[in-house]
C-alpha positions as CSV (number, residue, x, y, z in Angstrom):
1,X,28.4,-26.8,2.2
2,X,31.4,-26.2,0.0
3,X,29.6,-27.9,-2.9
4,X,27.3,-25.2,-2.7
5,X,29.9,-22.5,-3.0
6,X,31.4,-24.2,-6.2
7,X,27.8,-24.4,-7.7
8,X,27.2,-20.5,-6.9
9,X,30.7,-19.9,-8.5
10,X,30.0,-22.1,-11.7
11,X,26.5,-20.4,-11.9
12,X,28.2,-17.2,-12.1
13,X,30.7,-18.4,-14.6
14,X,27.8,-19.7,-16.9
15,X,26.1,-16.3,-16.8
16,X,29.3,-14.6,-17.5
17,X,29.0,-12.5,-14.4
18,X,32.6,-13.3,-13.6
19,X,35.7,-14.8,-15.5
20,X,37.6,-17.9,-14.6
21,X,40.4,-15.7,-13.2
22,X,38.0,-14.5,-10.5
23,X,37.3,-18.0,-9.2
24,X,39.7,-17.9,-6.2
25,X,38.7,-14.3,-5.3
26,X,35.0,-15.3,-5.2
27,X,35.6,-18.7,-3.4
28,X,37.6,-16.9,-0.6
29,X,34.9,-14.1,-0.1
30,X,32.2,-16.7,0.0
31,X,33.7,-19.1,2.5
32,X,34.5,-16.0,4.7
33,X,30.9,-14.8,4.2
34,X,29.3,-18.2,5.1
35,X,31.8,-18.8,7.9
36,X,33.1,-22.2,6.2
37,X,36.4,-23.7,6.3
38,X,38.2,-24.5,2.9
39,X,38.0,-28.2,1.9
40,X,39.7,-29.8,-0.7
41,X,36.5,-31.2,-2.5
42,X,35.3,-29.9,-5.8
43,X,31.8,-31.5,-5.9
44,X,29.3,-28.8,-7.0
45,X,25.4,-28.6,-7.0
46,X,24.3,-27.5,-10.4
47,X,21.9,-24.5,-9.7
48,X,19.7,-22.8,-12.2
49,X,18.9,-19.8,-9.7
50,X,21.1,-18.2,-7.0
51,X,18.8,-19.0,-4.1
52,X,19.3,-22.7,-4.9
53,X,22.7,-22.5,-3.5
54,X,22.4,-19.3,-1.1
55,X,19.2,-20.3,1.0
56,X,20.8,-23.9,2.0
57,X,24.0,-22.0,3.0
58,X,21.9,-19.3,5.0
59,X,20.0,-22.3,6.6
60,X,23.5,-23.8,7.5
61,X,24.5,-20.5,9.2
62,X,21.3,-20.3,11.1
63,X,21.6,-23.8,12.4
64,X,25.2,-23.0,13.5
65,X,23.9,-19.9,15.2
66,X,25.7,-17.4,13.3
67,X,22.4,-15.8,12.2
68,X,19.4,-15.3,14.5
69,X,17.0,-14.7,11.6
70,X,15.8,-17.3,9.2
71,X,12.9,-15.3,7.6
72,X,12.5,-14.9,3.8
73,X,13.0,-11.2,4.2
74,X,16.3,-11.7,6.0
75,X,17.5,-14.2,3.6
76,X,16.7,-11.9,0.7
77,X,18.9,-9.2,2.5
78,X,21.8,-11.6,2.7
79,X,21.3,-12.9,-0.7
80,X,21.7,-9.6,-2.3
81,X,25.1,-9.0,-0.3
82,X,26.2,-12.5,-1.6
83,X,25.4,-11.7,-5.2
84,X,27.0,-8.3,-4.9
85,X,30.5,-10.4,-4.9
86,X,29.6,-11.2,-8.6
87,X,28.4,-7.7,-9.6
88,X,30.1,-5.2,-11.6
89,X,30.6,-1.5,-10.3
90,X,27.8,0.9,-11.7
91,X,30.6,2.7,-14.0
92,X,31.3,-0.5,-15.8
93,X,27.7,-1.7,-16.0
94,X,26.9,1.9,-17.7
95,X,30.0,1.6,-19.9
96,X,28.9,-1.6,-21.2
97,X,25.2,-0.6,-21.7
98,X,26.4,2.5,-23.7
99,X,28.9,0.5,-25.8
100,X,26.2,-2.0,-26.7
101,X,23.7,0.7,-27.5
102,X,26.2,2.5,-29.6
103,X,27.5,-0.5,-31.4
104,X,24.5,-2.7,-31.8
105,X,21.4,-0.6,-30.9
106,X,19.4,0.2,-27.8
107,X,17.4,-3.2,-28.0
108,X,20.8,-5.3,-27.7
109,X,21.6,-3.1,-24.7
110,X,18.3,-3.4,-23.0
111,X,18.2,-7.2,-23.7
112,X,21.7,-7.4,-22.3
113,X,21.0,-5.2,-19.2
114,X,17.6,-7.0,-18.4
115,X,19.4,-10.4,-18.5
116,X,22.1,-9.1,-16.3
117,X,19.6,-8.0,-13.7
118,X,18.0,-11.4,-13.7
119,X,21.3,-13.2,-13.6
120,X,22.2,-11.2,-10.4
121,X,18.8,-12.1,-8.8
122,X,17.8,-8.6,-8.6
123,X,14.9,-9.4,-10.5
124,X,13.2,-12.1,-8.8
125,X,12.7,-14.9,-11.7
126,X,11.7,-17.6,-9.6
127,X,9.4,-15.6,-7.4
128,X,7.7,-14.1,-10.6
129,X,7.3,-17.4,-12.3
130,X,4.9,-18.4,-9.4
131,X,2.3,-15.5,-9.9
132,X,-0.9,-16.8,-11.1
133,X,-1.8,-15.4,-14.8
134,X,-4.7,-15.8,-16.9
135,X,-7.1,-13.9,-19.2
136,X,-10.7,-13.3,-19.1
137,X,-12.9,-12.3,-22.1
138,X,-14.9,-9.2,-21.5
139,X,-17.1,-6.7,-23.7
140,X,-13.8,-4.6,-23.7
141,X,-11.7,-7.6,-25.2
142,X,-9.4,-9.7,-23.4
143,X,-8.1,-8.6,-19.9
144,X,-5.1,-10.0,-18.0
145,X,-5.2,-11.1,-14.5
146,X,-2.4,-11.7,-12.2
147,X,-2.5,-12.9,-8.8
148,X,0.8,-11.6,-7.2
149,X,2.6,-14.2,-5.0
150,X,6.1,-13.1,-5.8
151,X,6.7,-10.6,-3.2
152,X,7.2,-12.3,0.3
153,X,4.6,-11.4,2.8
154,X,6.1,-9.8,5.9
155,X,6.0,-12.1,8.9
156,X,4.8,-10.8,12.2
157,X,8.5,-10.7,13.7
158,X,9.6,-8.4,10.8
159,X,6.5,-6.4,11.3
160,X,7.1,-5.9,15.0
161,X,10.9,-4.9,14.2
162,X,9.8,-2.5,11.5
163,X,7.3,-0.9,13.9
164,X,10.0,-0.3,16.3
165,X,12.6,0.9,13.8
166,X,13.5,4.5,13.6
167,X,12.5,6.3,10.6
168,X,14.8,6.2,7.7
169,X,15.9,9.5,6.2
170,X,18.5,8.1,3.6
171,X,17.8,7.4,0.9
172,X,14.8,9.6,0.9
173,X,12.6,7.2,-0.8
174,X,12.8,3.8,-2.5
175,X,13.2,5.2,-5.8
176,X,16.0,7.7,-5.2
177,X,19.1,7.1,-7.0
178,X,21.1,7.0,-3.9
179,X,19.7,3.4,-3.5
180,X,22.2,2.2,-5.8
181,X,24.4,-0.3,-3.6
182,X,22.3,0.8,-0.5
183,X,22.7,-2.1,2.0
184,X,19.2,-2.0,3.4
185,X,17.9,-2.1,6.8
186,X,14.8,-3.6,8.6
187,X,12.7,-0.7,7.1
188,X,14.0,-0.8,3.6
189,X,15.0,-3.5,1.3
190,X,18.7,-4.0,0.3
191,X,19.7,-2.6,-3.2
192,X,23.1,-4.0,-3.3
193,X,22.8,-5.2,-6.8
194,X,20.5,-2.7,-8.4
195,X,22.3,-0.7,-11.2
196,X,21.0,2.4,-12.8
197,X,21.6,3.8,-16.4
198,X,21.8,7.6,-16.5
199,X,19.4,9.2,-19.2
200,X,19.1,12.9,-20.5
201,X,15.7,14.1,-21.1
202,X,14.7,17.5,-22.2
203,X,14.1,18.7,-18.5
204,X,17.2,17.4,-17.0
205,X,18.9,14.1,-15.7
206,X,16.9,10.8,-15.3
207,X,17.8,7.1,-14.6
208,X,16.7,4.0,-16.0
209,X,16.1,0.6,-14.1
210,X,14.3,-2.5,-14.0
211,X,11.6,-3.4,-11.1
212,X,12.6,-6.4,-9.0
213,X,9.4,-7.7,-9.0
214,X,8.5,-7.6,-12.7
215,X,4.7,-7.3,-13.6
216,X,5.2,-7.8,-17.3
217,X,8.3,-8.1,-19.5
218,X,11.2,-5.8,-19.1
219,X,9.2,-3.8,-16.5
220,X,11.2,-0.8,-16.4
221,X,11.1,2.5,-14.1
222,X,12.6,6.0,-15.2
223,X,13.2,8.2,-12.2
224,X,14.4,11.7,-11.8
225,X,17.7,12.3,-10.2
226,X,16.2,14.7,-7.9
227,X,13.7,13.7,-5.2
228,X,10.7,15.7,-6.6
229,X,7.1,14.8,-6.3
230,X,5.0,13.1,-9.2
231,X,3.8,15.6,-11.9
232,X,1.8,15.4,-14.9
233,X,2.2,18.1,-17.2
234,X,2.9,18.9,-20.7
235,X,6.3,17.9,-19.9
236,X,5.4,14.6,-18.9
237,X,3.8,14.0,-22.4
238,X,7.2,15.3,-24.0
239,X,9.3,13.1,-21.7
240,X,7.1,9.9,-22.5
241,X,7.2,10.4,-26.2
242,X,11.1,10.9,-26.0
243,X,11.5,7.8,-24.1
244,X,9.4,5.6,-26.7
245,X,11.6,7.3,-29.4
246,X,14.9,6.3,-27.5
247,X,13.8,2.7,-26.4
248,X,12.7,0.4,-29.4
249,X,9.3,-1.3,-28.8
250,X,8.9,0.0,-25.3
251,X,5.7,1.8,-24.1
252,X,6.1,4.4,-21.3
253,X,3.3,5.7,-19.1
254,X,3.0,7.8,-16.0
255,X,0.9,7.3,-12.9
256,X,-1.0,10.3,-11.7
257,X,0.2,12.9,-9.4
258,X,-2.7,12.5,-7.0
259,X,-3.5,9.9,-4.2
260,X,-6.4,7.6,-4.7
261,X,-6.2,7.3,-8.5
262,X,-2.3,6.8,-8.9
263,X,0.4,4.5,-7.7
264,X,1.7,4.1,-4.1
265,X,4.9,6.3,-4.6
266,X,3.9,10.1,-5.0
267,X,7.0,11.5,-3.3
268,X,9.4,10.8,-6.5
269,X,8.5,11.6,-10.1
270,X,8.7,8.5,-12.2
271,X,7.4,6.8,-15.2
272,X,7.0,3.1,-16.0
273,X,7.7,1.2,-19.2
274,X,8.6,-2.1,-20.8
275,X,8.4,-4.3,-24.0
276,X,4.8,-5.3,-23.6
277,X,1.6,-5.1,-25.2
278,X,-1.5,-4.2,-22.8
279,X,-5.1,-4.8,-23.5
280,X,-5.8,-1.2,-23.8
281,X,-3.6,-1.1,-26.7
282,X,-6.2,-3.3,-28.5
283,X,-9.1,-1.6,-27.5
284,X,-11.7,-1.0,-30.1
285,X,-12.5,2.8,-31.3
286,X,-16.0,4.2,-30.6
287,X,-15.5,7.3,-32.6
288,X,-12.7,8.9,-34.4
289,X,-11.9,12.7,-35.3
290,X,-9.3,14.3,-37.2
291,X,-7.8,17.4,-35.7
292,X,-5.2,19.1,-37.9
293,X,-2.6,16.4,-38.3
294,X,-3.8,14.2,-35.2
295,X,-6.1,11.3,-35.4
296,X,-8.3,11.5,-32.0
297,X,-9.8,8.5,-31.0
298,X,-12.6,7.7,-28.2
299,X,-11.9,4.3,-26.8
300,X,-14.2,1.4,-25.8
301,X,-12.7,1.1,-22.5
302,X,-13.7,0.9,-18.9
303,X,-12.0,4.1,-18.0
304,X,-12.5,7.3,-19.9
305,X,-9.8,7.2,-22.6
306,X,-8.8,9.4,-25.5
307,X,-6.1,8.2,-28.0
308,X,-4.2,10.6,-29.9
309,X,-2.1,9.5,-33.1
310,X,0.2,11.8,-35.1
311,X,3.5,13.4,-35.0
312,X,5.2,14.0,-31.6
313,X,5.0,17.7,-31.7
314,X,1.3,17.6,-32.7
315,X,0.1,15.3,-30.3
316,X,2.0,16.9,-27.4
317,X,0.2,20.2,-28.2
318,X,-3.2,18.5,-28.3
319,X,-2.4,16.5,-25.1
320,X,-1.6,19.5,-23.4
321,X,-4.9,21.2,-24.6
322,X,-6.9,18.2,-23.3
323,X,-5.0,17.9,-20.1
324,X,-5.9,21.6,-19.3
325,X,-9.3,21.2,-20.2
326,X,-9.8,18.3,-17.9
327,X,-7.9,19.9,-15.2
328,X,-10.5,22.9,-15.1
329,X,-13.3,20.7,-16.1
330,X,-16.4,20.3,-13.6
331,X,-20.0,18.8,-13.9
332,X,-21.9,18.7,-10.5
333,X,-24.6,16.8,-12.2
334,X,-22.4,13.6,-12.6
335,X,-20.2,14.3,-9.6
336,X,-17.3,15.7,-11.2
337,X,-15.6,18.5,-9.3
338,X,-12.2,19.6,-10.5
339,X,-11.6,21.7,-7.1
340,X,-12.9,21.7,-3.5
341,X,-10.4,22.4,-1.0
342,X,-7.7,20.8,-3.1
343,X,-7.5,19.5,-7.0
344,X,-9.2,16.5,-8.1
345,X,-8.7,16.0,-11.6
346,X,-5.5,14.6,-13.4
347,X,-4.8,12.0,-16.2
348,X,-2.9,8.8,-16.6
349,X,-1.0,9.1,-19.7
350,X,0.7,6.3,-21.8
351,X,2.9,6.5,-24.8
352,X,3.8,4.2,-27.7
353,X,5.5,4.6,-31.0
354,X,4.3,2.5,-33.9
355,X,4.1,3.7,-37.4
356,X,3.2,7.3,-35.7
357,X,3.3,8.0,-32.2
358,X,0.4,7.3,-29.8
359,X,-0.7,8.9,-26.5
360,X,-3.6,7.6,-24.5
361,X,-5.0,10.0,-21.9
362,X,-7.0,8.6,-19.3
363,X,-9.2,10.8,-17.2
364,X,-9.1,10.5,-13.6
365,X,-10.8,12.1,-10.6
366,X,-10.1,11.4,-6.9
367,X,-13.1,13.2,-5.2
368,X,-14.3,11.3,-2.1
369,X,-17.6,11.6,-0.2
370,X,-19.2,10.1,2.8
371,X,-21.0,7.4,0.7
372,X,-17.4,6.6,-1.3
373,X,-14.6,7.5,1.4
374,X,-12.2,5.8,-0.8
375,X,-13.2,7.8,-3.9
376,X,-16.3,8.2,-6.1
377,X,-14.1,6.8,-8.9
378,X,-12.3,4.0,-7.3
379,X,-13.4,0.5,-7.1
380,X,-16.7,0.2,-5.1
381,X,-17.4,-1.9,-2.2
382,X,-18.8,-4.8,-4.2
383,X,-15.6,-5.0,-5.8
384,X,-13.3,-4.9,-2.5
385,X,-13.2,-8.8,-2.1
386,X,-11.2,-8.8,-5.3
387,X,-9.5,-5.4,-5.5
388,X,-9.5,-2.6,-2.9
389,X,-6.1,-1.1,-3.7
390,X,-5.5,2.1,-6.1
391,X,-6.0,1.6,-9.7
392,X,-2.7,2.8,-11.2
393,X,-1.2,2.7,-14.8
394,X,-0.7,-1.0,-15.0
395,X,-4.3,-1.7,-14.1
396,X,-5.5,1.1,-16.2
397,X,-4.0,-0.6,-19.1
398,X,-5.8,-3.9,-18.4
399,X,-3.6,-5.9,-16.3
400,X,-4.9,-6.7,-12.8
401,X,-2.5,-7.2,-9.9
402,X,-4.7,-9.0,-7.4
403,X,-3.5,-9.7,-3.8
404,X,-1.9,-13.0,-2.7
405,X,-4.9,-13.8,-0.3
406,X,-7.0,-14.7,-3.2
407,X,-5.4,-17.8,-4.0
408,X,-6.8,-19.4,-0.8
409,X,-10.1,-17.4,-0.9
410,X,-11.0,-18.3,-4.6
411,X,-10.2,-21.9,-3.9
412,X,-12.7,-21.8,-0.7
413,X,-15.2,-20.3,-3.3
414,X,-14.8,-23.0,-5.8
415,X,-15.3,-25.5,-2.9
416,X,-18.6,-23.7,-1.9
417,X,-20.0,-23.6,-5.4
418,X,-19.2,-27.5,-5.6
419,X,-20.6,-28.5,-2.1
420,X,-23.2,-25.9,-2.0
421,X,-21.5,-24.6,1.4
422,X,-21.0,-21.1,2.6
423,X,-18.3,-19.0,0.7
424,X,-15.6,-17.4,2.6
425,X,-16.9,-14.1,4.6
426,X,-17.2,-11.2,2.3
427,X,-17.7,-13.2,-0.7
428,X,-21.4,-14.0,-0.4
429,X,-22.4,-11.6,-3.2
430,X,-19.4,-12.4,-5.6
431,X,-20.5,-16.0,-5.5
432,X,-24.0,-15.2,-6.3
433,X,-23.2,-13.6,-9.5
434,X,-21.7,-17.0,-10.9
435,X,-24.5,-18.3,-13.0
436,X,-25.8,-22.1,-12.3
437,X,-25.8,-24.7,-13.4
438,X,-22.1,-24.4,-13.8
439,X,-20.8,-24.9,-17.3
440,X,-17.1,-25.2,-16.3
441,X,-14.9,-26.4,-13.5
442,X,-15.9,-24.5,-10.2
443,X,-12.6,-22.9,-10.0
444,X,-12.4,-21.9,-13.6
445,X,-15.7,-20.2,-13.1
446,X,-14.5,-18.4,-9.9
447,X,-11.4,-17.3,-11.5
448,X,-13.4,-16.0,-14.5
449,X,-15.8,-14.0,-12.1
450,X,-12.7,-12.5,-10.3
451,X,-11.7,-11.3,-13.5
452,X,-15.1,-9.8,-14.4
453,X,-15.3,-8.2,-11.0
454,X,-11.9,-6.5,-11.6
455,X,-13.3,-5.1,-14.8
456,X,-16.2,-4.0,-12.9
457,X,-13.7,-2.1,-10.8
458,X,-12.2,-0.5,-13.6
459,X,-15.5,0.7,-14.8
460,X,-16.2,2.2,-11.3
461,X,-13.0,4.5,-12.2
462,X,-14.6,5.7,-15.3
463,X,-15.4,9.4,-14.8
464,X,-17.5,10.0,-18.0
465,X,-20.0,8.0,-19.9
466,X,-19.3,7.5,-23.5
467,X,-21.6,10.2,-24.6
468,X,-20.1,12.6,-22.1
469,X,-16.7,11.7,-23.2
470,X,-17.5,12.2,-26.9
471,X,-18.9,15.8,-26.0
472,X,-16.0,16.5,-24.0
473,X,-13.7,15.8,-27.1
474,X,-15.9,17.8,-29.3
475,X,-15.8,20.7,-27.1
476,X,-12.0,20.7,-27.1
477,X,-11.7,20.1,-31.1
478,X,-14.1,22.8,-31.7
479,X,-12.4,25.5,-29.6
C-alpha cells in the first residue's frame, strides 16, 4: 500500500500542489490517515487522478476493518479529507488568484484556478468524462444532449442513513460561503477542498467558485455572501453584465426566482457562468428592431426569447422595461396569468460580452392546473420518459441534462426496435415516433429521438407563440 502513498505524493508534486520540501510532511500525514506503518520501499504507482491511489487505499482500510462503509459516497467523503492535505488555505489561493489577475489578466487567473480545482479533485474530472454527450440537429439548430452519469447515485444504505439524520442547520444551504472547508456529514457532501474567490459587485459581497460536477467548460457559480433567496430584478441584469465585463469570454446567467421554472436551489441567490458557447447563442433571428441605441431581436428558439444588443446601460434599462412588462402581463386566452394566489411570471436572463453587450431574456411562467400539475409551461407528460425535471438556465440555453437511467432504457429501446419486441415501460409512445424502416443504427436513432423529445419539452416551456412574442415586443417598444 505504501506505493500508493508515494504515487499520490508524486502526483501532487507533478501538479505543483506541493513542493519537494513538503514530501515528508505529506507522507507522515497519509500513513497516519490510512493507518499504515512506514516501510523503506520507494516503489510508486504512477497515477493520473487521485482516486487511482486513494480508492485502493480506502479499500484496504475497509478490508482491515478500520472503516465500516465502502460506498462511493463515503469514499468521496474521505477522498476530500486526503486531498485537503495538499490544498492551500483559502487566503493563499485568493492571493494567488488576485496576483495572477493583476499581473497577467483574469483569463490567466481563471485558467489556473480551474486547473487547481481539478488537480485537487474537487472538480470530478474522471467522473465527468464518463457522461454521454452528443448533438442533435433540430429546426432550431444544433442542440446538445448530455446523459449525466458523473454524480454517484445514492445507495439504499446511504438513503436510509440520510432519512434518519437530524436536519442540518449549518451551513444553511450547499451554496453558503460557510461551506468552505466544511467536513460534511451523512446529509451533506464534504467541501474540504472547495475554495472561493471574493468578488465585489455593485450590490455587495459575492463569491466565485467552480461546480464539482461541471456540465460544461469552466462551469462557475457566483453566490451572495448572505443567505438570501433567488431574485431576478434590474439588479440581476446589472450584476450579470458586470460579471461578463470582469471575466473575459465568460457568459453569466441566472435561474429564475420561482419554483418549477428555475433551478433546484431557490434559497440562496446565485448565478452560473463559464467559458462556453451554448446553442441558444447561435439561434437565428426571426425579427429585429432598433430601439434607441439597442438592437432588439426575437429569436427562433423553443422558449420565448428576446435578445438585446448594445451598451451596458442601454440594455439594462430596456431589459428592466421588458421585465416589468412581463411581470404584469396576463392573457387568459392563452393561459398566461401573472398572478393568482401568488406570482407566476419571471424570466431567465443570460448575459455575454462580444463586440457589444448581449442580454437574452427568456420569458417564463410557472402556473399549474389540474391538467398540468407540474406546470402548463413545463415538459408535458409525453416528454417525461426523457425529461421530467425542471428546465433551468443550462437547458434553456440548449444543453440537456438527462438522467442516468436513460443509458439502460435507451439501450432497451434500441433492442426493441431491432428485435421488434416491447420497449421498456413508459416508452411505448416514444418508440412509435421513430420512423421505419430504420435508416441508421437503432441506438443512434433512439438517441436522436431522445434529443428531439427534449426539444419538445423546451417547446412546452415556451409561453408565447412567435406572433404573440413579436406583438409583446412591439407593444413595449411603442410605449
